[in-house]
VEXNU-433143 format. One record per residue (C-alpha): residue number from 0; residue in three letters; x, y, z. Coordinates in steps of 0.2 Angstrom, whole numbers, plus 5000, padded with zeros to 4 digits. Example, Ala and Ser with C-alpha at 12.3 -4.5 7.8 and 13.67 -1.06 7.14 Angstrom:
BEGIN
+-----+-----+------+------+------+
!   n ! res !   c1 !   c2 !   c3 !
+-----+-----+------+------+------+
!   0 ! ALA ! 5062 ! 4978 ! 5039 !
!   1 ! SER ! 5068 ! 4995 ! 5036 !
+-----+-----+------+------+------+
***
This chain:
BEGIN
+-----+-----+------+------+------+
!   n ! res !   c1 !   c2 !   c3 !
+-----+-----+------+------+------+
!   0 ! MET ! 4911 ! 5124 ! 4896 !
!   1 ! GLU ! 4907 ! 5110 ! 4911 !
!   2 ! THR ! 4924 ! 5107 ! 4919 !
!   3 ! MET ! 4930 ! 5091 ! 4934 !
!   4 ! LYS ! 4943 ! 5087 ! 4943 !
!   5 ! ALA ! 4958 ! 5078 ! 4935 !
!   6 ! VAL ! 4976 ! 5073 ! 4935 !
!   7 ! ARG ! 4985 ! 5078 ! 4917 !
!   8 ! ILE ! 5001 ! 5081 ! 4911 !
!   9 ! HIS ! 5006 ! 5094 ! 4901 !
!  10 ! GLN ! 5025 ! 5087 ! 4896 !
!  11 ! TYR ! 5035 ! 5072 ! 4899 !
!  12 ! GLY ! 5044 ! 5070 ! 4914 !
!  13 ! GLY ! 5048 ! 5061 ! 4931 !
!  14 ! PRO ! 5031 ! 5060 ! 4946 !
!  15 ! GLU ! 5030 ! 5081 ! 4949 !
!  16 ! VAL ! 5023 ! 5082 ! 4929 !
!  17 ! LEU ! 5006 ! 5075 ! 4937 !
!  18 ! ILE ! 4996 ! 5092 ! 4938 !
!  19 ! PHE ! 4980 ! 5089 ! 4951 !
!  20 ! GLU ! 4967 ! 5102 ! 4941 !
!  21 ! ASP ! 4950 ! 5108 ! 4934 !
!  22 ! ALA ! 4950 ! 5101 ! 4916 !
!  23 ! PRO ! 4934 ! 5101 ! 4904 !
!  24 ! ARG ! 4921 ! 5087 ! 4908 !
!  25 ! PRO ! 4919 ! 5076 ! 4892 !
!  26 ! VAL ! 4904 ! 5073 ! 4880 !
!  27 ! ALA ! 4899 ! 5057 ! 4876 !
!  28 ! GLY ! 4903 ! 5056 ! 4858 !
!  29 ! SER ! 4895 ! 5042 ! 4846 !
!  30 ! GLY ! 4895 ! 5025 ! 4853 !
!  31 ! GLU ! 4902 ! 5029 ! 4869 !
!  32 ! VAL ! 4897 ! 5033 ! 4887 !
!  33 ! LEU ! 4901 ! 5045 ! 4901 !
!  34 ! ILE ! 4905 ! 5039 ! 4916 !
!  35 ! ARG ! 4908 ! 5043 ! 4935 !
!  36 ! VAL ! 4923 ! 5038 ! 4940 !
!  37 ! HIS ! 4923 ! 5029 ! 4957 !
!  38 ! ALA ! 4939 ! 5021 ! 4957 !
!  39 ! ALA ! 4956 ! 5022 ! 4944 !
!  40 ! GLY ! 4968 ! 5008 ! 4945 !
!  41 ! VAL ! 4986 ! 5012 ! 4942 !
!  42 ! ASN ! 4998 ! 5002 ! 4930 !
!  43 ! PRO ! 5016 ! 5002 ! 4925 !
!  44 ! VAL ! 5007 ! 5008 ! 4905 !
!  45 ! ASP ! 5007 ! 5024 ! 4915 !
!  46 ! TRP ! 5021 ! 5029 ! 4921 !
!  47 ! LYS ! 5030 ! 5022 ! 4905 !
!  48 ! ILE ! 5014 ! 5035 ! 4895 !
!  49 ! ARG ! 5023 ! 5049 ! 4906 !
!  50 ! ALA ! 5039 ! 5047 ! 4905 !
!  51 ! GLY ! 5040 ! 5045 ! 4886 !
!  52 ! TYR ! 5043 ! 5030 ! 4884 !
!  53 ! MET ! 5030 ! 5027 ! 4874 !
!  54 ! LYS ! 5031 ! 5042 ! 4862 !
!  55 ! ASP ! 5037 ! 5034 ! 4848 !
!  56 ! LEU ! 5022 ! 5021 ! 4849 !
!  57 ! ARG ! 5009 ! 5033 ! 4849 !
!  58 ! PRO ! 5011 ! 5052 ! 4848 !
!  59 ! TYR ! 5000 ! 5059 ! 4863 !
!  60 ! THR ! 4993 ! 5078 ! 4861 !
!  61 ! PHE ! 4996 ! 5088 ! 4877 !
!  62 ! PRO ! 4986 ! 5091 ! 4891 !
!  63 ! LEU ! 4984 ! 5075 ! 4894 !
!  64 ! ILE ! 4974 ! 5063 ! 4907 !
!  65 ! LEU ! 4982 ! 5045 ! 4912 !
!  66 ! GLY ! 4973 ! 5030 ! 4917 !
!  67 ! PHE ! 4966 ! 5016 ! 4908 !
!  68 ! ASP ! 4957 ! 5005 ! 4922 !
!  69 ! LEU ! 4940 ! 5011 ! 4929 !
!  70 ! SER ! 4925 ! 5008 ! 4937 !
!  71 ! GLY ! 4911 ! 5019 ! 4940 !
!  72 ! VAL ! 4893 ! 5025 ! 4936 !
!  73 ! VAL ! 4886 ! 5029 ! 4918 !
!  74 ! GLU ! 4879 ! 5046 ! 4917 !
!  75 ! ALA ! 4876 ! 5049 ! 4900 !
!  76 ! MET ! 4876 ! 5039 ! 4885 !
!  77 ! GLY ! 4881 ! 5046 ! 4867 !
!  78 ! PRO ! 4869 ! 5046 ! 4851 !
!  79 ! GLY ! 4868 ! 5026 ! 4847 !
!  80 ! ALA ! 4872 ! 5018 ! 4862 !
!  81 ! GLY ! 4861 ! 5008 ! 4870 !
!  82 ! LYS ! 4869 ! 4992 ! 4880 !
!  83 ! PHE ! 4869 ! 5002 ! 4896 !
!  84 ! LYS ! 4856 ! 5014 ! 4907 !
!  85 ! ILE ! 4860 ! 5029 ! 4917 !
!  86 ! GLY ! 4863 ! 5023 ! 4936 !
!  87 ! ASP ! 4871 ! 5007 ! 4927 !
!  88 ! GLU ! 4888 ! 5002 ! 4937 !
!  89 ! VAL ! 4901 ! 4996 ! 4925 !
!  90 ! TYR ! 4920 ! 4995 ! 4924 !
!  91 ! SER ! 4932 ! 4997 ! 4908 !
!  92 ! ARG ! 4947 ! 4996 ! 4899 !
!  93 ! PRO ! 4947 ! 5011 ! 4888 !
!  94 ! ASP ! 4957 ! 5013 ! 4872 !
!  95 ! SER ! 4972 ! 5021 ! 4876 !
!  96 ! SER ! 4973 ! 5035 ! 4863 !
!  97 ! ARG ! 4960 ! 5044 ! 4871 !
!  98 ! ASP ! 4960 ! 5055 ! 4887 !
!  99 ! GLY ! 4961 ! 5041 ! 4903 !
! 100 ! ALA ! 4952 ! 5038 ! 4920 !
! 101 ! TYR ! 4963 ! 5049 ! 4933 !
! 102 ! ALA ! 4947 ! 5062 ! 4933 !
! 103 ! GLU ! 4929 ! 5062 ! 4938 !
! 104 ! TYR ! 4922 ! 5059 ! 4920 !
! 105 ! ILE ! 4929 ! 5049 ! 4905 !
! 106 ! THR ! 4919 ! 5045 ! 4891 !
! 107 ! VAL ! 4921 ! 5027 ! 4882 !
! 108 ! LYS ! 4917 ! 5019 ! 4868 !
! 109 ! GLU ! 4902 ! 5006 ! 4873 !
! 110 ! ALA ! 4911 ! 4989 ! 4866 !
! 111 ! GLU ! 4925 ! 4993 ! 4879 !
! 112 ! VAL ! 4912 ! 4992 ! 4893 !
! 113 ! ALA ! 4905 ! 4978 ! 4904 !
! 114 ! PHE ! 4893 ! 4978 ! 4918 !
! 115 ! LYS ! 4905 ! 4978 ! 4935 !
! 116 ! PRO ! 4907 ! 4964 ! 4946 !
! 117 ! ARG ! 4891 ! 4965 ! 4958 !
! 118 ! SER ! 4900 ! 4955 ! 4972 !
! 119 ! ILE ! 4914 ! 4968 ! 4974 !
! 120 ! ASP ! 4915 ! 4986 ! 4977 !
! 121 ! HIS ! 4921 ! 5002 ! 4964 !
! 122 ! ILE ! 4938 ! 5001 ! 4972 !
! 123 ! HIS ! 4942 ! 4984 ! 4968 !
! 124 ! SER ! 4933 ! 4984 ! 4950 !
! 125 ! GLY ! 4945 ! 4999 ! 4947 !
! 126 ! ALA ! 4957 ! 4986 ! 4949 !
! 127 ! ILE ! 4953 ! 4975 ! 4937 !
! 128 ! PRO ! 4951 ! 4977 ! 4918 !
! 129 ! HIS ! 4968 ! 4981 ! 4914 !
! 130 ! ALA ! 4980 ! 4969 ! 4922 !
! 131 ! CYS ! 4968 ! 4957 ! 4919 !
! 132 ! LEU ! 4964 ! 4959 ! 4902 !
! 133 ! THR ! 4983 ! 4956 ! 4900 !
! 134 ! ALA ! 4984 ! 4940 ! 4908 !
! 135 ! TRP ! 4968 ! 4934 ! 4899 !
! 136 ! GLN ! 4975 ! 4937 ! 4882 !
! 137 ! ALA ! 4991 ! 4931 ! 4886 !
! 138 ! ILE ! 4987 ! 4915 ! 4894 !
! 139 ! PHE ! 4973 ! 4910 ! 4884 !
! 140 ! ASP ! 4969 ! 4922 ! 4869 !
! 141 ! THR ! 4988 ! 4917 ! 4866 !
! 142 ! ALA ! 4995 ! 4902 ! 4873 !
! 143 ! GLY ! 4982 ! 4893 ! 4873 !
! 144 ! LEU ! 4982 ! 4887 ! 4890 !
! 145 ! SER ! 4970 ! 4871 ! 4895 !
! 146 ! ALA ! 4966 ! 4860 ! 4910 !
! 147 ! GLY ! 4980 ! 4849 ! 4915 !
! 148 ! GLN ! 4993 ! 4859 ! 4906 !
! 149 ! GLU ! 5008 ! 4868 ! 4917 !
! 150 ! ILE ! 5012 ! 4887 ! 4917 !
! 151 ! LEU ! 5029 ! 4894 ! 4924 !
! 152 ! ILE ! 5020 ! 4913 ! 4928 !
! 153 ! HIS ! 5036 ! 4927 ! 4932 !
! 154 ! ALA ! 5033 ! 4941 ! 4944 !
! 155 ! ALA ! 5018 ! 4932 ! 4951 !
! 156 ! ALA ! 5013 ! 4944 ! 4964 !
! 157 ! GLY ! 5011 ! 4959 ! 4952 !
! 158 ! GLY ! 4994 ! 4966 ! 4947 !
! 159 ! VAL ! 4997 ! 4956 ! 4930 !
! 160 ! GLY ! 5004 ! 4940 ! 4938 !
! 161 ! SER ! 4992 ! 4939 ! 4953 !
! 162 ! PHE ! 4976 ! 4936 ! 4939 !
! 163 ! ALA ! 4985 ! 4926 ! 4929 !
! 164 ! VAL ! 4988 ! 4914 ! 4942 !
! 165 ! GLN ! 4970 ! 4915 ! 4948 !
! 166 ! LEU ! 4965 ! 4914 ! 4931 !
! 167 ! ALA ! 4976 ! 4898 ! 4926 !
! 168 ! LYS ! 4971 ! 4888 ! 4941 !
! 169 ! TRP ! 4952 ! 4891 ! 4937 !
! 170 ! LYS ! 4956 ! 4883 ! 4919 !
! 171 ! GLY ! 4963 ! 4869 ! 4928 !
! 172 ! ALA ! 4983 ! 4872 ! 4926 !
! 173 ! HIS ! 4995 ! 4868 ! 4936 !
! 174 ! VAL ! 5006 ! 4883 ! 4940 !
! 175 ! ILE ! 5022 ! 4887 ! 4943 !
! 176 ! GLY ! 5025 ! 4905 ! 4951 !
! 177 ! ALA ! 5040 ! 4913 ! 4953 !
! 178 ! ALA ! 5042 ! 4929 ! 4967 !
! 179 ! SER ! 5051 ! 4937 ! 4980 !
! 180 ! GLY ! 5054 ! 4929 ! 4997 !
! 181 ! ARG ! 5041 ! 4940 ! 5005 !
! 182 ! ASN ! 5025 ! 4934 ! 4993 !
! 183 ! GLN ! 5028 ! 4917 ! 4995 !
! 184 ! SER ! 5015 ! 4914 ! 5006 !
! 185 ! PHE ! 5005 ! 4926 ! 4995 !
! 186 ! LEU ! 5007 ! 4916 ! 4980 !
! 187 ! ARG ! 5000 ! 4901 ! 4989 !
! 188 ! GLU ! 4985 ! 4907 ! 4993 !
! 189 ! LEU ! 4982 ! 4914 ! 4974 !
! 190 ! GLY ! 4982 ! 4897 ! 4971 !
! 191 ! VAL ! 5001 ! 4893 ! 4964 !
! 192 ! ASP ! 5005 ! 4876 ! 4965 !
! 193 ! GLU ! 5026 ! 4876 ! 4967 !
! 194 ! PRO ! 5031 ! 4894 ! 4972 !
! 195 ! ILE ! 5048 ! 4899 ! 4968 !
! 196 ! ASP ! 5058 ! 4911 ! 4977 !
! 197 ! TYR ! 5070 ! 4918 ! 4961 !
! 198 ! GLU ! 5079 ! 4926 ! 4977 !
! 199 ! LYS ! 5085 ! 4910 ! 4982 !
! 200 ! THR ! 5084 ! 4898 ! 4968 !
! 201 ! ARG ! 5086 ! 4902 ! 4949 !
! 202 ! PHE ! 5067 ! 4897 ! 4943 !
! 203 ! GLU ! 5077 ! 4883 ! 4929 !
! 204 ! ASP ! 5084 ! 4875 ! 4942 !
! 205 ! LEU ! 5070 ! 4870 ! 4946 !
! 206 ! VAL ! 5056 ! 4870 ! 4931 !
! 207 ! ARG ! 5055 ! 4860 ! 4915 !
! 208 ! GLY ! 5042 ! 4854 ! 4902 !
! 209 ! VAL ! 5032 ! 4868 ! 4904 !
! 210 ! ASP ! 5018 ! 4871 ! 4891 !
! 211 ! VAL ! 5018 ! 4890 ! 4894 !
! 212 ! VAL ! 5031 ! 4902 ! 4901 !
! 213 ! PHE ! 5020 ! 4919 ! 4905 !
! 214 ! ASP ! 5035 ! 4934 ! 4905 !
! 215 ! THR ! 5030 ! 4950 ! 4914 !
! 216 ! ILE ! 5048 ! 4956 ! 4915 !
! 217 ! GLY ! 5058 ! 4952 ! 4901 !
! 218 ! GLY ! 5080 ! 4954 ! 4900 !
! 219 ! ASP ! 5089 ! 4942 ! 4908 !
! 220 ! THR ! 5073 ! 4931 ! 4915 !
! 221 ! LEU ! 5065 ! 4931 ! 4898 !
! 222 ! ARG ! 5081 ! 4924 ! 4890 !
! 223 ! ARG ! 5083 ! 4909 ! 4903 !
! 224 ! SER ! 5065 ! 4905 ! 4900 !
! 225 ! TRP ! 5068 ! 4897 ! 4884 !
! 226 ! LYS ! 5074 ! 4879 ! 4893 !
! 227 ! VAL ! 5061 ! 4877 ! 4904 !
! 228 ! LEU ! 5049 ! 4874 ! 4891 !
! 229 ! LYS ! 5044 ! 4859 ! 4883 !
! 230 ! LYS ! 5044 ! 4855 ! 4864 !
! 231 ! GLY ! 5032 ! 4864 ! 4854 !
! 232 ! GLY ! 5027 ! 4874 ! 4869 !
! 233 ! ILE ! 5026 ! 4895 ! 4870 !
! 234 ! LEU ! 5032 ! 4909 ! 4878 !
! 235 ! VAL ! 5021 ! 4925 ! 4879 !
! 236 ! SER ! 5030 ! 4939 ! 4885 !
! 237 ! ILE ! 5022 ! 4958 ! 4888 !
! 238 ! ALA ! 5038 ! 4964 ! 4893 !
! 239 ! ALA ! 5049 ! 4963 ! 4877 !
! 240 ! ARG ! 5049 ! 4954 ! 4861 !
! 241 ! PRO ! 5054 ! 4935 ! 4862 !
! 242 ! SER ! 5067 ! 4930 ! 4846 !
! 243 ! ALA ! 5061 ! 4920 ! 4835 !
! 244 ! ASP ! 5077 ! 4914 ! 4830 !
! 245 ! GLU ! 5078 ! 4908 ! 4850 !
! 246 ! ALA ! 5059 ! 4900 ! 4849 !
! 247 ! ALA ! 5065 ! 4888 ! 4833 !
! 248 ! LYS ! 5083 ! 4884 ! 4840 !
! 249 ! SER ! 5073 ! 4876 ! 4856 !
! 250 ! GLY ! 5056 ! 4870 ! 4845 !
! 251 ! VAL ! 5044 ! 4882 ! 4855 !
! 252 ! ARG ! 5033 ! 4896 ! 4850 !
! 253 ! GLN ! 5035 ! 4913 ! 4855 !
! 254 ! ALA ! 5023 ! 4928 ! 4856 !
! 255 ! TYR ! 5023 ! 4947 ! 4863 !
! 256 ! ILE ! 5008 ! 4955 ! 4865 !
! 257 ! PHE ! 4999 ! 4972 ! 4869 !
! 258 ! MET ! 4982 ! 4970 ! 4880 !
! 259 ! THR ! 4967 ! 4977 ! 4867 !
! 260 ! PRO ! 4951 ! 4981 ! 4878 !
! 261 ! ASN ! 4936 ! 4970 ! 4876 !
! 262 ! GLY ! 4921 ! 4974 ! 4886 !
! 263 ! THR ! 4916 ! 4955 ! 4880 !
! 264 ! GLU ! 4928 ! 4946 ! 4890 !
! 265 ! LEU ! 4928 ! 4958 ! 4903 !
! 266 ! THR ! 4910 ! 4952 ! 4905 !
! 267 ! GLU ! 4915 ! 4936 ! 4908 !
! 268 ! ILE ! 4928 ! 4941 ! 4919 !
! 269 ! ALA ! 4915 ! 4948 ! 4930 !
! 270 ! GLY ! 4907 ! 4933 ! 4929 !
! 271 ! ILE ! 4923 ! 4922 ! 4938 !
! 272 ! VAL ! 4925 ! 4937 ! 4949 !
! 273 ! ASP ! 4905 ! 4936 ! 4955 !
! 274 ! SER ! 4907 ! 4914 ! 4954 !
! 275 ! GLY ! 4922 ! 4915 ! 4970 !
! 276 ! LYS ! 4935 ! 4909 ! 4958 !
! 277 ! LEU ! 4946 ! 4925 ! 4955 !
! 278 ! LYS ! 4950 ! 4942 ! 4966 !
! 279 ! ALA ! 4956 ! 4957 ! 4965 !
! 280 ! VAL ! 4972 ! 4961 ! 4976 !
! 281 ! VAL ! 4972 ! 4979 ! 4981 !
! 282 ! GLU ! 4987 ! 4985 ! 4990 !
! 283 ! THR ! 4987 ! 5003 ! 4993 !
! 284 ! VAL ! 4971 ! 5016 ! 4989 !
! 285 ! LEU ! 4975 ! 5035 ! 4988 !
! 286 ! PRO ! 4965 ! 5049 ! 4983 !
! 287 ! LEU ! 4966 ! 5055 ! 4966 !
! 288 ! ALA ! 4973 ! 5072 ! 4971 !
! 289 ! ASP ! 4987 ! 5059 ! 4976 !
! 290 ! ALA ! 4992 ! 5052 ! 4957 !
! 291 ! ARG ! 5011 ! 5057 ! 4961 !
! 292 ! ARG ! 5013 ! 5047 ! 4975 !
! 293 ! ALA ! 5003 ! 5033 ! 4966 !
! 294 ! HIS ! 5019 ! 5034 ! 4950 !
! 295 ! GLU ! 5030 ! 5035 ! 4965 !
! 296 ! LEU ! 5024 ! 5016 ! 4973 !
! 297 ! GLY ! 5022 ! 5009 ! 4958 !
! 298 ! GLN ! 5038 ! 5012 ! 4949 !
! 299 ! MET ! 5048 ! 5004 ! 4964 !
! 300 ! GLY ! 5042 ! 4989 ! 4955 !
! 301 ! HIS ! 5038 ! 4979 ! 4973 !
! 302 ! THR ! 5019 ! 4982 ! 4973 !
! 303 ! ARG ! 5007 ! 4966 ! 4977 !
! 304 ! GLY ! 4993 ! 4967 ! 4966 !
! 305 ! LYS ! 4988 ! 4982 ! 4964 !
! 306 ! ILE ! 4987 ! 5001 ! 4965 !
! 307 ! VAL ! 4971 ! 5010 ! 4966 !
! 308 ! LEU ! 4964 ! 5029 ! 4966 !
! 309 ! ARG ! 4949 ! 5033 ! 4975 !
! 310 ! VAL ! 4939 ! 5048 ! 4965 !
! 311 ! ALA ! 4922 ! 5047 ! 4970 !
+-----+-----+------+------+------+
***
């Protein structure tokens, strides 16, 4: 069996359980493509899986390769796969039930793969799929955000939030974004119409009657968000399940979503990137062998944009 370099975990735990080692090189099955990974994005879901927080939702088999954000080049195709050819530059958010992208190679279902944006490199392409699909599915597929509406985005400078801001502006919405004081100018750069420094001001003292609240934090931030929505508005969270009782009491709607891999939406997103209306913000790039450091940085919770591992 051919081998490759990968970062695997053999048990749940802290960043120290991430081991850079040899692992079996995967073989593309029916309807799959084998991708030579050039860059792998690092997301909060990675360290949550590593720490064991997700084990009740989905059982994992060890050893496990993490990482569900990638950009790379098609190396081979399995039986029945015909959308791509060897040498195509692609990106993907693969199904998290399989081994991930902290590795030199990964197999992915063809339906979860799209041609990467032509205008940017693999590092920036690898930062897009998971966070951007999460934002897309929250504010468009779930909330139905449209031109002329108002949206409040919490953690607007983060990985998901920074994409949500740009997508909402592309759609023609009025964007209110909350972030720390150090990120206020960055919010303006992203296109936020009304930046809020949550370290100085409670957002509910400034905001009223928005159509959509996009919550990526949960807890007290979610609970305080009900009062800023207009009647019939919607609170969408990716951090915690909003209370149906509170939504009914406030005369609004609520939703809690998990991102679903979607190659068709990634194709549309690539077009927006190439049009110049959407960019990936990458704060830190580390070699694959330094995945442990990437997790340490990510868990601090103050990353502006994304952390990406360089694989090739």
